[in-house]
N, C-alpha and C positions, 0 to 999 in steps of 0.2 A: 545262605540267604541273608541279606542285610535287613535293617529295620526300617527301610524307607520305601516300602511298597514294591520291592523288587528292583528299584533304581540303584545303580552304583553311584558312588560319589568319588570324583577325581578332585584331589586338592593339588594346586600348583603353588609353589613358593617362588616368587619372582615374576614380575609382570613385563619383562622385556623379551628379547628375541627368542630364546629357547623356550621359556615357559609359555608365552602366549602363542607361539607357533604350534607348540604341542596341544594347547587347549583348543586352538582354532581347528587344527586337523582332526582332533578327536571329535569335535562337534560336527564336522562335515560327515563323519562316518557314523556317528550315533546321535540321535535326537535327544532332546531334553526329557522325553518320557523314559529313555533308557539310561541316560547318563547325566547326572548333576555335576556341574563344574564350578568349583570355588577357587578363586585365585587371590593371592595376597601380594601386594606391592607396597613397600615402605616409602617410596618416593611419591612425587606429584605426577609422574608421567608413565605411560605404558607404550610398549612397542615402538621404540624410537631408535634412531641411528646414532650410537655413541661415536662411531667413526666420523660422523659429520661435525662433531663439536668444534674441532680446531677451525673448520671453515666457517662456522657460525661466528666464532670469536673473532676471526680475521676479517669478516664482512663479506666473504664470497657468498655465503647463505645469509639472506637478510632477515629472515624471520625464524624464530625458534620452532614454530609449529610445522615448518617445512620438513623438519627432521622426524616428525611423528607419523608413523605409518598407519596406526590405528589408535584412536582415542579410547579411553575407558568407556565412554558412552556407546561407541561402536561395538566394543566387545559385549557390553551388557545387552545390546539390541540383538545379539546372537545367542542369548541365553547363557552367557558366561558371567557368573557372579564375581566380578572383579572388585575387590575391596582395596581401595587406595589408602595410602598413609597408614598402613597396617603392617606391622613387622612380626614375622614368626620368630618366637624366642626359644622354642623347644620342639623337638620331634620325639614323640613317644612311640618308638618302633613296636614294642610289645603290645601297646594298647591301640595302635593304629590311629593316632590322633596327633594334632599339632596345637600348640598354644600360641595365640597371637595377641599382640598388644596394639591398641590404637595409639599412634604416635602422638596425636594432639591431646587426647583425654587421658591416656594411660590405662584405659579400661582393658581388662584381659578376659579371654574366653578360650575354650577348647573347641576344636572342630575335628570330628572323626573323618577317616577316609577309608575307602576300599583300595584306591590306587593313589600313589603320591608321585609328583614330579618335582624335582629339585632343580631350580634354575636361578641360583643365588648369585651367579656372576662372579666378578672379581672386585678387589679393592686396591686402590693405589698404595704402593709401598711408601710408607712415611718413615724416613730414617730416624733411628733412636739417637737424637741429639738435641741439645738445647734450642728452643725456639721453633721446632718443627711444626707445632700447632698454633703458632702466633697468628693473629689476624693479618691477612695479606698473603698467607702461604696457602696455595691451592693445589689439590690433586684434581685431575680432570678425567672422570670416569663415567659420570651420569649427567643427564640434562640438568639436574639440580646443581651439580658441581659447576657446569658451564654457566648457569644463571648466576651463581654466587660469584664466579670470577668476573663476569661482566658487570655485576653490581660494584665489585671492588674497583674495577678499572674506571667506572663512571664516577666514583667518589674519591679518586686519588688524583692529586694535582701533579705529582712527579711523573716522569716518563722513562724511568729506568726499570728494566725487568731482568731478572736472572732466572734462567731455566736450568734446573738441576737434572742432568741426564740427557743423553742424546740418542735415545731409541726413537721409534716411530712417533710417539706422542711428543717427546721433547723437541724433535726436529720440526714437526708440524706446528707445534705451539710457538716455537721461535719465529717461524715465518709469519704466523698469524699476528704476533705482536709487532713485528717489523711493519706489517701492513697497516697496523693501527698507529704507527708513528713512534713506537717505543725504541729506546736504545737497549739492545738485547745482548746479554752475555750468556753463553751456554757453558756450564761447568760439567765436565764429563770425566769419569774415572777411567774410561777406556783410552786406548791409544788413538783411536779415531771414532767419529760418530758412526751410528748404525752398526751396533755389534752383531746384528743379524747378517752382516756381510763380512767377508775377510778384510783385514786391515788395508790391503792394497786397493780394494774397491771403495772402502770407507773414506780413503784419502780423497777420492774424487768428490764425494759428498762434502767433505771438509772445505775444499776449495770453493765449491758452489755456495756454501753458507757464508764464507768470508766475502764472496762476491756480492752477497745481499747486504753486507754491512753488519753481519752478526760476528761478535767476538767469540772465538772458540778457545776454550781453555781445556786441553786434554790432559790425561794422566794426573788428574787432580781430584781429590775427594773433599766434599764439603764437610766441615767439622761442626759448624754452628750457624744458626740463623740468628742474627743480632737484632734486637728491638730497641726502639726509642723510648722516651719517657712516657709516651702514650700507650706503650705496649705493642705497637704495630711494628712490622718488619721494617728495618732500615738498611740491612746489609746481609750478605752471605759471606762467611769466612771459611778459608781453607787453612792449612797449616802455615802457609807463608804469605797469604794475601787476603785482602778484603775487597768485596765487590758491592758497591752501593746498589740498593734495590728498593723500589717502591712497591713492587709485587714480585712474588716468587712462585714459579710453577714447578711442581714435582713431576718430572717426566722420567723417573727411574724404573718404571715398570709397574706391574700389578701382580698380586698373588690371588690364587683361587679363594673365593669367599666360602670356606668350608668349615667354619667354626661350629655352626649348627650340626653339620653332618658328623664332625669328629666327636662332639659331645654325645651324639646319639649312637656312637659306636660303628658308624658306617666305614667301609674300607677306603683308605686314602693311599695314593701312590707316593713315589719318592719326591715329587714336586708339590705335594700337598693337595692335589686335585682328586676328586672322586674317581674310583675305578669302576668301569662298566663293561658289559659284554657287547657283542656286535649289535644287539638290539637296543643298546643304550640303557639296559636294565642294570641297576647297581648290583655288583657281584654279590651273590649269596642272598639276595632279597628279591623275591618274585613279584612283589607289588610296588616296588620303588624304582623309578627311573631318574636319570639326571642328564643334563646337557648344558652346553654353553661354556662360559668361561670358568665354571667351577669343576670341570672334568679334565682328565688327562686323555689323550688320544694316541692311537698307534701310528707311529711314523712308518710308512710303508717302505721307505728306503733303508732306514737303519734297523727296522724290526723292533724298536724299543718304544716304550711309552714316553710321550712328550707333552709338555704344557704349551699350547699355542692358542692364546685367547683371541679369536677373530670372529666377527659377526657372520662371515660366510659359514663357518662351522656351526655356530649357534643355531642359525636358521635351519640348517640341514638336520642337526640333532633334533630340533623340535618337530620337524616333519616325520622323522623316523619314530620318535616317541609317540606322537599323536596317532600315527598309523597303528602302532602296536597296542596302545591303550584302546583305540577304537575298534579293535578286533581284527585288524589286518596283520600283515607281516612285512617288516622292512628292516634293513640293517645299515649300519654306518661302518664301512670297512676300514677307514683310516684316512690319513692325509699324507701329502708329500711336502708340506711346509711352504706353500706359495704365498707370497705377500708382495704388495706394490705400494709405493708412496711417491712423494715428490717434494722437491725444494724449489720453489718458484717454477721455472720451466724444466728443471732437471728431474728426470724420471728415474726411480730406483726400484729394482725388482730382484727377487730371489726365489729360488725353489730348490728343494732337496737339501743336501748336506753342504756345510762349509768345510774347509780343510780340517778344523779342529773337531768337528763332528765326526768326520770319517776316521780321524786318528783315534778318537775316543772309543769307537766301536771296533777298532782293530782292522779297518779296511786299508789295503794298499792301493794307491791311486796315482794317476797322472793329472796334471793341471795344464790348461792352456788359456792364454788371454789374447784376444784379437781386437783390433780396431777396425771398424767399418762405418758405414753411413746408413741413415734411416731410409734413404731413397737412392735411386741411381745417382752416381756422383755428379752427372751433368744436369740433373733435374733441379730446378729452383727449389730452395728450401731444404736441400739435403744437409743433415747435421750429423756430427760424429757420435759414435756409439761404441762403448767398450763391453765386450762379452767375455766372461770368465766361465770355464767349464771344467768340471771334475768328472773323470771316468775311472772305473775300477781297472787296475792293472791286470793284464792278461785277458780277462773276460770282455773288457770294453763296455761294461754296463754303465750307463749314465748314472752319475751320483748327485750332481747338482749344477745349477747355473745361476750366475749373478749378472745383471745387466744394469749399466748406468749410461744414460744418454738423454737426448732431448726428445722432442715430439715423436711418438711412434716407437719409442724404445721399450717402455714399461710393459705393455701388454704382450710383447713378444715372448715374455717368460711363460705364457700359457702354452706355447709350443713345447717347451721343455717340461712343463707340468704334466701334459698328456703323455709325453714320452716316458717320464718317470713312472707314471701310473701304469703304463703298458709294459714296464720293465724292458725298455728297448736298450740296445747298445748304440754307441755313437756311430758305428758303421751303419746300422740300420737307419739312423736318423738322416744320414747323408742322402738317402733316397726318398725322403718325404716329399710329397708333391704339394708344395706350398704355393699360394697365390703370388703372382708376379705381374707387375707393371711398373714402369719407371717412377710414377708418383708415390708408390707404396714401398718399394724395395729394390735393392740391387738384384741382378740376375741370381746371384747366390745370396740368399738371406743371411744376415749376420749370424744367426743361430746355427745355420748349416755350415757356414765358414768355420765356426768354432768346432762343430762336430767333425768336419773333415780333418782339421788340424789335430784334434784329439784322437781320431781313429789312426792317423799316421803315427802319432806318438805311442799309442797302445801297441801297434804292430811292431814297433821297434823295441819295445820293452822286453 
């Protein structure tokens, strides 16, 4: 029995997708007479779409508040004590309490908990090199980060931008800055942009980026951010070149924000994320849950833990956690690694394993790549589409799919995501009863064309 008249206290660290989804779901299941909920968020905003930040910066989304799903006031109206601009600095697992510091005043206090949810998210990777923290250099992970970048763009006369890294954020931010009239250079240490794709598919993205007027510099690593007399960024340097810059965006990925958890002795995986069971409970700790970008998840295709920071996962984690905290039962079985993005009108999608992923876990596989169209070839607006498929040798089990094409290409990856989750073979996929009409697809959908070709190759192996 606790000391609060029989009420339990749930403490949530992090006021975005996973944390506040958990708090909201727990509140639906248990009223304030049974469960007190206290949540801490170090930023200015709660329950927002970080995925939408590049589109806000680029002007597709006109107002910042359009990205906010639920404001702090809305959470408080549901009897969730959300304390903004308050950073948790320590978790005392033995004492079942957390220490928090008010960001603006510096005042500190301890708050006890019966149940704890960790939703600390991720932090942008900042390379360990001179000038990485100079004014004008921005990571883009939170709404605060997005606002800081827009403030810099508004106060900068120059129109030269360098994006370091060509993953999802790097590619999306490059397009956003092109839309704002900037001259954009992307410096990427990989052989092609979008390392979540195989290089042959990444090459298609490379061509599309150059078609937008973006200068791509591949196989190159940034060694220094150079600053001017005023201390602000003026250029990005590599071993053999310098690229002038009035603003620099770091798009080289994120790491799980688990420094608090590590200091508290909680279990971390090989990628630095918290390890949880199927109920999203931190392993070995009955009253602590974790979700979102600070955890590792099971990849159902490879059978290994993986770090995949996506908002879709974070919201699902929160629902599972909130259900369990609220007295119900729910599980999060894992993921197949589905993601979709775009460069201008080029849609980019992937699910399952890349070639190097399959090799790393010791799988023998066949690959096929096909060219098709988004609609019947004779129907107006039909556009080309490339589909690459991986299948396990001999068994024919689907291992992964990558798609690059124009309108109608990206969301086709969902067919493959369902097939992966169902552990289907490429032979079984050829019989899928998909919707067809000339405005939507050829008679044989491009994904099924790839499956037919892969099935033939598997039979011959």
